[in-house]
C-alpha positions in Angstrom: 89.8 120.2 122.5 93.4 119.7 121.4 94.9 116.7 119.9 96.9 114.2 122.4 100.5 114.7 122.4 102.2 111.8 121.0 103.4 109.6 123.2 107.8 108.5 122.9 108.3 105.4 123.2 110.7 104.7 126.2 113.0 102.2 123.6 113.3 103.1 120.0 115.0 101.7 117.4 116.8 104.9 116.8 118.6 104.3 120.5 120.2 101.5 119.7 121.6 103.0 116.4 123.0 105.9 118.5 124.5 103.1 121.1 125.8 100.6 118.7 125.4 102.0 114.8 128.8 102.8 114.4 130.6 99.6 115.7 128.0 97.7 113.7 128.8 99.8 110.6 132.6 99.4 111.4 132.4 95.6 111.7 129.8 94.9 108.8 130.2 98.3 106.5 131.6 96.7 103.4 129.7 94.4 103.4 126.5 96.8 103.4 124.9 98.4 100.5 125.0 101.9 99.9 120.9 102.0 100.9 121.4 100.0 103.8 124.1 102.4 105.3 122.0 105.5 104.5 119.6 104.0 106.3 120.9 103.1 109.5 122.6 106.5 109.7 119.0 108.6 108.9 117.6 106.4 111.9 120.4 107.5 114.1 120.0 110.9 113.6 116.0 110.8 113.0 114.9 113.8 115.6 118.2 114.8 116.6 119.3 118.6 116.0 122.0 117.3 113.5 118.3 117.6 111.1 117.6 120.8 111.8 114.1 121.5 113.8 111.3 123.5 113.3 109.3 126.3 115.5 105.6 126.1 115.5 103.4 128.6 117.2 99.6 128.9 117.7 98.2 132.5 116.8 94.9 131.5 118.8 96.4 130.7 122.8 99.8 131.8 122.0 101.5 128.4 122.7 104.8 127.1 121.0 106.0 123.8 120.0 109.4 123.0 118.8 110.9 119.6 117.6 113.8 118.0 115.5 112.8 117.0 112.2 112.2 113.5 111.5 114.9 111.6 109.2 111.4 110.8 107.0 113.2 107.4 105.8 110.8 104.6 104.8 112.5 102.3 107.2 112.0 104.2 110.0 109.5 102.7 112.5 109.1 106.6 113.7 108.5 108.4 110.7 106.4 105.4 108.8 103.7 105.6 111.8 103.0 108.8 110.6 102.9 108.6 106.7 99.7 106.4 106.4 96.8 108.6 106.8 96.8 110.6 103.6 97.7 107.5 101.5 94.5 105.7 103.4 92.7 108.9 102.3 93.4 107.6 98.6 93.1 104.2 98.6 89.2 104.6 100.0 88.4 106.4 96.9 89.6 102.8 95.2 87.5 100.7 97.6 84.5 99.1 96.1 81.3 97.8 98.2 82.3 94.0 98.0 83.9 91.7 100.0 87.6 91.8 100.0 89.8 89.1 100.5 93.6 88.0 101.8 96.2 86.1 100.1 100.0 85.6 101.0 102.6 84.3 98.6 105.8 83.1 100.2 109.1 82.3 99.1 110.7 79.0 99.8 113.7 79.4 102.3 116.0 78.1 99.7 115.6 81.2 97.7 116.4 83.3 100.9 120.2 83.6 100.4 119.8 85.0 96.4 117.0 87.6 97.5 119.3 89.0 99.9 122.1 88.9 97.2 119.9 90.3 94.4 116.9 92.0 96.3 115.3 94.1 93.5 115.2 91.1 91.0 114.0 88.6 93.2 111.3 90.8 95.0 110.4 91.9 91.6 109.8 88.8 90.3 108.0 87.6 93.5 105.6 90.5 93.2 104.9 90.5 89.3 104.6 86.5 89.7 101.9 86.9 92.4 99.9 89.3 90.2 100.1 86.8 87.4 98.9 83.7 89.2 96.2 85.6 90.6 95.1 87.2 87.2 95.4 83.7 85.4 93.2 82.0 87.7 90.7 84.4 88.6 90.5 85.1 84.9 90.2 81.1 84.2 86.1 80.1 83.4 86.3 77.2 85.5 87.4 79.5 88.5 85.7 83.0 88.5 86.4 84.1 85.2 86.8 87.9 86.1 89.6 90.6 86.5 90.1 91.1 90.0 91.6 94.2 91.9 94.8 93.5 93.7 96.8 95.7 96.3 99.6 93.9 97.0 102.6 95.2 99.7 106.1 93.5 100.2 107.3 92.6 103.6 110.4 91.0 103.9 110.4 89.7 107.5 109.1 87.1 109.9 108.0 88.3 113.7 112.0 87.5 114.3 113.4 89.7 112.2 114.3 86.6 110.1 114.6 87.2 106.5 111.5 86.1 105.4 110.2 87.3 102.0 106.5 87.1 101.3 103.8 89.7 99.8 100.2 90.4 101.0 97.7 90.8 98.4 93.7 92.4 99.3 91.8 91.3 96.4 88.7 92.0 95.4 85.8 89.2 95.8 84.5 89.2 92.3 85.8 91.4 89.1 84.2 92.5 85.8 83.8 89.1 82.9 86.5 88.1 80.6 87.3 85.6 78.3 89.8 82.8 79.3 93.2 85.0 78.8 91.6 87.8 81.1 91.1 90.5 78.4 87.9 92.4 79.8 84.4 91.6 77.6 83.5 94.3 75.6 80.2 94.4 77.8 81.2 92.9 80.7 78.8 92.2 83.9 80.2 91.8 87.5 81.0 88.5 88.6 81.2 87.7 92.2 83.0 85.4 94.2 81.3 82.5 96.2 80.3 84.2 99.6 83.5 83.1 102.1 85.5 81.5 99.7 88.0 83.1 96.9 90.1 80.9 94.7 91.5 76.9 95.8 94.9 77.6 97.5 96.3 74.4 95.9 96.0 76.1 92.1 97.4 79.4 93.3 100.1 77.5 94.9 101.1 75.6 91.5 100.9 78.2 89.2 102.5 80.6 91.4 105.4 78.2 91.4 105.5 77.7 87.8 105.6 81.6 87.1 108.2 82.5 89.0 110.7 79.6 88.7 110.1 80.3 84.7 110.8 84.2 85.3 113.7 82.7 87.6 115.2 80.9 85.0 114.8 83.5 82.4 116.7 86.1 84.9 119.9 83.6 85.0 119.9 82.9 81.4 119.9 86.6 81.2 123.0 87.4 83.5 120.5 89.5 85.4 121.5 87.7 89.2 124.6 87.8 90.9 126.1 84.3 91.9 126.0 83.1 95.5 127.0 79.2 96.2 124.0 78.5 94.9 124.2 79.3 92.1 127.9 79.2 91.4 128.2 76.3 88.8 125.5 74.9 86.4 125.0 71.5 88.6 124.6 73.8 91.4 121.6 75.4 89.3 119.8 72.6 87.8 119.8 70.7 91.3 118.2 74.2 92.5 115.8 74.5 90.4 114.6 70.7 90.9 114.7 71.1 94.1 112.0 74.1 93.8 110.0 72.5 91.2 109.8 69.3 93.1 108.7 71.3 96.4 105.2 72.5 97.5 104.9 76.6 97.9 103.4 78.2 100.7 100.3 80.3 99.3 98.0 81.0 102.5 94.1 82.2 101.8 93.0 84.0 105.2 89.6 84.4 106.1 87.6 87.2 104.3 88.5 90.9 105.3 84.9 92.3 104.9 83.9 95.0 103.3 85.9 98.5 102.6 86.3 99.5 106.6 87.6 96.7 107.6 90.1 96.8 104.6 91.0 100.1 105.4 91.8 98.8 109.1 93.7 96.2 107.7 96.1 98.3 105.4 96.6 100.9 108.0 98.6 98.3 109.9 100.2 96.4 107.0 101.1 99.4 104.3 103.8 101.2 106.1 104.9 98.5 108.6 108.4 97.9 108.9 110.9 94.8 110.0 109.7 96.3 113.7 108.4 98.6 115.6 109.0 100.7 118.3 106.5 99.4 120.4 108.0 95.6 120.2 111.2 97.2 121.9 111.4 95.9 125.5 114.9 97.0 126.9 118.6 97.3 125.5 121.1 96.8 128.4 124.9 95.5 128.5 124.8 95.5 124.2 121.5 93.2 124.1 118.3 93.8 123.0 115.1 92.3 123.9 112.1 92.7 121.8 108.5 90.9 122.1 107.5 88.7 118.8 104.2 86.3 118.4 105.3 82.7 117.8 102.6 81.6 115.1 103.8 77.9 115.3 103.4 78.1 118.9 99.8 79.1 118.7 100.2 82.7 118.4 101.6 83.1 121.9 103.4 86.3 122.9 107.3 86.1 124.0 110.2 87.7 124.5 113.8 87.4 122.5 117.1 88.7 123.3 119.8 89.3 120.5 123.2 90.7 121.3 122.5 94.4 119.3 125.2 93.3 116.3 123.1 90.5 115.9 119.7 92.6 116.2 121.2 95.6 113.6 122.2 92.5 111.5 118.9 91.0 111.1 117.1 94.9 111.1 119.3 96.1 108.2 118.5 92.7 105.8 115.2 94.3 105.4 116.7 97.8 103.8 115.1 97.6 100.1 116.8 99.1 97.3 116.6 102.5 96.4 113.4 103.2 94.3 111.9 100.0 95.1 108.2 99.9 94.8 106.9 97.5 97.6 103.0 98.6 97.8 101.6 98.3 93.5 98.4 97.8 92.4 97.4 95.3 90.2 94.0 94.2 87.6 90.8 96.3 88.5 94.0 98.8 90.4 96.4 99.1 87.7 97.1 102.5 87.9 96.7 103.0 83.9 92.5 102.7 83.8 91.7 102.4 87.1 89.4 105.1 87.5 87.1 104.0 84.2 87.2 100.6 85.7 86.1 101.6 89.0 83.4 103.5 87.7 82.6 101.0 85.6 82.5 98.5 88.7 80.5 100.9 90.7 77.5 101.3 87.9 77.4 97.2 87.5 77.3 96.8 91.2 74.5 99.4 91.7 72.4 97.6 89.1 73.0 94.4 90.7 72.2 95.5 93.8 75.0 93.2 95.1 76.1 95.9 98.3 72.6 95.1 99.3 73.2 91.0 99.6 76.6 90.8 101.2 77.4 91.9 105.0 79.8 94.1 106.0 80.1 96.0 102.6 78.9 99.7 103.3 81.1 102.3 101.9 84.2 103.0 103.9 83.3 106.1 106.4 86.6 107.6 106.2 86.6 111.7 105.8 89.9 113.5 104.8 93.0 114.1 107.0 92.4 116.5 109.8 94.9 119.7 109.6 97.3 119.9 112.3 96.4 121.8 115.6 97.3 123.1 118.6 97.7 120.7 121.4 96.9 123.3 124.0 94.1 125.1 122.9 92.9 123.1 119.7 93.5 126.6 117.2 94.3 125.7 113.5 96.0 128.8 112.8 99.6 127.5 113.3 102.7 128.9 111.8 106.2 127.6 111.7 110.1 128.3 110.6 113.0 126.1 110.7 115.3 126.0 113.0 119.1 125.2 111.4 120.8 121.8 111.9 123.1 122.3 115.3 121.1 125.5 116.3 119.8 124.8 120.1 116.0 124.6 120.6 114.4 127.2 123.4 114.0 125.6 126.5 110.8 127.3 127.1 109.0 125.6 124.2 107.2 122.4 124.3 108.9 119.4 122.7 106.2 117.1 121.7 108.3 115.4 119.1 
């Protein structure tokens, strides 16, 4: 049976850019980074003849499918929706038969202007500080006394597209026993968290604040940050640091995600998400964009917001990341250097301790390999394709299911 055709949303971010992108770039282009300008132009050209296309013919049924090429930009809602399947297949191999916890670390609003002026540095400090916090608190023998595995995803937006940098962390509900410094024991054992509880949020918040402020101060002293008004003089800098040290930082521990299957469902939603999906766009009329959002401060109610196209694009472009910035990272047991060996050890220890039998919802994740493309008409998999040059007209007789 053939796969169902992908239904194109009635309105896409690309449509807004095609109508208002050039005017936005004329007004604000000089203040945008090269990555931001490139992203806006790439999204506007996505799935158009300007990028060329490809013709795909099914040797089984004779159907011909023709589509324009995608831009492959990581900030494109359409392209990112198609890239996570293979990534999830790889992540499934790294999951353990334990419960997983969801922890969110958020930067205070006082750092927003600095982060927008220095995104590569500040976002890196955020992710490293959050990872160091989880490592330090989990390794403390008074808390857990173990090295845990962490998968971390950076998001820089809120539902209304305002700048709201935070990281979502998926953390194993336990880890390998270690000494107080976080060095894994020579003959480690598996130490599980208490069911339904990970680590105390207040402790995580205080350690996260201390870790980040120390790193921020070091970056300032080393001259790694450009100076927006908040850092223009030593007095303002000292005032900012004092404010950051005196307030509570938001660290939120959500209810446990459950076992590997639930974790994969979560990762499918969060890892390749961009600032706004096309599905949330409701309308574009007379230069104004209406989109759906969730108001978490009002009981998670679904509401609609309308912005001038210029303001919508200003908010959207804030979330374009610097070139080469890695927004999905692995730490602890999942750190790339020794991941395979450590996970193999964890699985042996869990099998011996029969931990999986005592935790609900921790069966191995039922995920198979990514399925090959098949013909939408007959389901055949013998497909051959050829490229179309940029600007080459698409044959009208073919099926365009892009």
